[in-house]
N, C-alpha and C positions, 0 to 999 in steps of 0.2 A: 697280519701281513708284514708289518715292519720287522718283527722278529724273524719271520721266514726269510725275508730279503737279506737280513744280516747274516743268518746262517748260510744262505746260499753264497753270499759274497765270501765269507770265511772259508767255506768248502772249496770254492773256486780258486782262491789264492793258495790254499793248502795243496790242492791237486797240482796246480801249476808249479809251485815251488818243489814239491816232491818229485815230479817227473823231470823237471829241469835239472835238479841236483843229481838225481840218480843217472840220468842219461843226457849228458851235455851235448850241445850241438856240435856235430862233426861231419863235414861233407867231403873231406879230403879223400881222394882216390876213388870216388864214386861217380859213375856216369850219371848225367842228369836224366831223370825219368819223368818227372812231373813238369808242369802241373797236370794232374789228372783228377777228374771228377766222374766216377763211374757208378752206375747203378744197374740193377737187374734183379733176376730171381734165380736162386740156386736151390734146386730140389724143392721148390714150392716156398722158399723163404726169401722175401725181399731183402736186398742188401745194398749198401752204399760204401764206396771207397774213395778217399781223397788223398792225393799225394802231392806235396808242395814241390816247387822247383828246387828248393834247397833241402831236399829230404836228407835227414841225418842218419838214416839206416834203421831207425826204430819205428815199429808198427804198433800202434795202440788199437786194440780191438775192444769195442765197448759192448758189454752185456747189459741190456736194459732191464728195468724192474718189472713188477707185475702189471699186466694189462688186462682189463676186464674183457672177457669173451662175450661177443655179441650173441647171446643166447636167449634174449627176450625181445619182444616187439619194440621197435624204435631204436634199438641199440645198433651201433656201427663199430666194427672192428677197427682199431688203430693199427695200420699196417706200415707205418713209417719206419724206415731203417735208420734209426738215430745212430750217430757216430760219436756222440758225447752226451752227458747228462743234461747239458744246456747248450743251445745253439751259440750262446755267448762265449763258450769255451773253444769253439772250433777255430776261429781266427787267430787267437793268441798261440795255440798249439801248432797250427800250421805255420805261423810266422817263425816259430822256433825250430821248424824242420821236421816235425813229427807227422808221419802218415797216420790217417785215421780210417777206421772201418767199423762197420756194425751190421748186425743182422736183426731183422724183425722176427726171426724164428718162423717156422711154418704154421704155428698156431699161437693163440693167446690163451690166457688162463695160466694154470700151474704147469707151464710148458718146460719143465726142467730137462727131461730127457731130450726133447726136441732142441732146446737151446744148446745143450752140450754138443750135439752132432752138428747143428747148423753153424755154430761158432767155429768148430773145428774145420768144417768144410770151407768156410770163408777164409780161414788162415791158409789152408792148402791152396785155394784158388789164387790168393795173392801171390804165393810162392811160384805157382805154375805160370801165371799170366803176366805178372809184373816184375817181381824180383824176390830173391830170398833175403828177408830182413836180417840185419845183424842181431836184432833183439825183437822178440814179439811179446808184448806185455798186455795182459788182460786187465781191463778196468771195468768196474761193475757197480751197480746200485741195487740194494735190496734183494729181490729174487735173483737178479743177475749174479749176486755174490755166491749163491749156492751153485749156480752154473760154473762160475769161475773156480771155486774151491774144488769141485769134482773134476773139472777139466784139467786142473793142475795135477791131480792124482792120476787121471786116466790117460792124459796125453802130455805128460811132463816133458817129453823130448821136443814138443812143438812150441811150448811156451817157456819163456825165461823168467816170468814173474807175474804177479797179480797185485792190483791196487783196488781194494774193495771198500766201499763206503756203505753205511747202514748194513753191515755184514750180518747175514743170518747164519752165523757159524755153528749154531747148535744143530743144524740140519732140519729137514722138513718135519719129521714127526714131533720133535721136541718143541719146535716153533708152534705147531698147530695145537699140541697138548696145552701149551701155555695160555691159549685162548679160552680153555674150558672154564677156569675160575670166573672170568667176567660174565660169561654166558649163564653159568649156574647161579651166580649171585643175582643177575638180572631176573632170572626166572623166579627166584625166591622173593625178590622185592617188588617186581612189577608183573611177572607172569609172562612166559613165552606162549603165545597162542598155539593151539593144537594144529592150526593150519601151517605153522612154520616147521612142524616136526617136533623133535625133542632136543634136549641139551646135547645128547650124544650123537644124534643123527638128524640133521636138518633135512627138510624136504628137498629132493633132488633138483627141482626147478624153481626154487624160491627166488623171488625178485626183490632185491633190496630197495630199489627206488619206489616201487608201488606198494609194497607190503610192509617192509621194516621201517623205512625212513619216516613215513607219516606217524606211526605210533611213537617212535622215539622223539620226533619233533614236538608232539603234544606233551610228552612227559618232561622234556627239557624245558619247554615253555613255562612250566610251573616252578617258580623259584623255591617253593617248599620242598621240591625233590632234590635240591642240590646236595644235602647231606647224604642221601641215598646213593647218588651217583659217585660221591666221594668215597663211600664205602666200597662200591664196585671197583673204582679206580685203584684203591689201596690194596684190596684183597687180590686183585689181578697181579700185583707185584711187578708191574713193568718197570725195568730200570729207568731211572731218570724222572720218575713221577713220584716224588716224595711229597711231604707235607708242605705245600706252598699255597699262599693266598691266591685266589683266582684273579686274573687281570680284568680290567674293565672291558666290557660290561661284566658285572660281578658273576653272572651265571651263563656260561656258554661252553660246555665241555666238548670242544671240537674233536678231541680224540675219540669220542664215543662213536661218531658216524663212520670214521675210518675203520675202527676196530670191528664194528658190527657189520660193515660190508664184508670184511674177511670172515667173520664168524658165521655168516649166513650164506650169501650168494657165492662168494669165492670158495667157501668150504664145500658147497654143493657141487661146484664144478670139479673139484678134486675128488669128491666122493664118487662122482660118475666115473672118473678115470680109474679109481681104485676098486670099483664094483661094490662099494658099501661103506659104512662108517669106519673111520680109521683113528679117531681120537680116543684117549683113555685118561682116567684120573685115579686109578686104583691105588697108586702109591703116593698120592698127594695128601698132605695135611694142611688144611686151611687155618690160617692164624693171622693175627695182627699184633704189632708191638704195643707196649703200654703207651708209648708216645702217640702212636696212630689212634689208639682208642681214646686217649685224652683229647686229641684233635677233634675226633668225631663227637665226643661229649660236649666240647665247646660249641659245636655246631647244633647241638640240641638232641643228639642221639645218646641216651644213657648207655653206659658200658654193658649193663645187663641185656639191653636190646641187641647190641653188637654181638655179644657172646651167644645170644640166641640165634642170630643169623648164621654165625660161624658153625654152631652146632648143627643147624639144618644142612649146611653145605657138607660138613663132615659125615653126615648120615647118608649122603648120596655119592659116596666114592665107589660107585659100582659101574662106571662107564667103561666099556671095553669094546675094542674092535672085534668084528665077527667074521668078515669075509676073507676068503683066501687071498684076494687081491690086496686087501688092507694089510694082511700079514706080510705079504711080499714087500709092500711099500715100507712097512715099518722095519723090515730086516735089511733090505738092500737098495731098492730102486732109487730112492731119493735121499738115502742117508749119506752122510759124509764119511 
């Protein structure tokens, strides 16, 4: 938690400095419009707009990240129209004269198409009902970055720039394909239950909280499994996850639960949208560096065992999307 707080603080400072330097405060020649704090629903998408009294002419439209869709008993959709990644950022930005706006989109889940349109509609609403900004800047986190990248391409005349953090710049299909190695490795080392579906096609209504999390928690609770999870982490090849000693307590791979939520329940939601499985690994070669193998060897897994696991993974490079909807997704709909 301390590391997360430090990262959040650094991110906050970086955003404030970037925005302030790029778009300095200037209220000369502009009639006072604010303060305004407006909220409502636009074509089914909740929204919020805040304009300070000293508005400098720049509108920042926030595109939020992934939100779990309430598609299982006990789940509740988050329909908050956030106007910043953190509420703590609102006051400093408003004080500097920036207008803030954000849409909750008309749906949760992998709502890229909805987010693009709902964000555009919000920008148009601001122009029609409040004023035409001197500059309209998109800022986004995670899934919102895909919305922002595509929005800049599709509605370039409406937006003047974009500031994306945790940017998923590879696009939807490559991002989801990059999750296959971790799930495949997990299947080889621990076994994916048949009730979850398969590595290439999870069950359409799988629930992470009641089905996946309990199994993972039991496996994580056994310290002897740490080397196996390190193999999964390394073979997944996620940038920034190199060979590092685990922090105290010695064994708690928190990344695992986040990743496996997306690999199961979140993937099922997009699978329903696409009309079938959409990931593939036919052109992927699974490997580890000598240094990574040496690290695993020091944890008690001989290189011969590691090579055997890699061989099993490479023997299963036969995952391919099949439905027409998945083919369309991979070609155009959510590609950048």
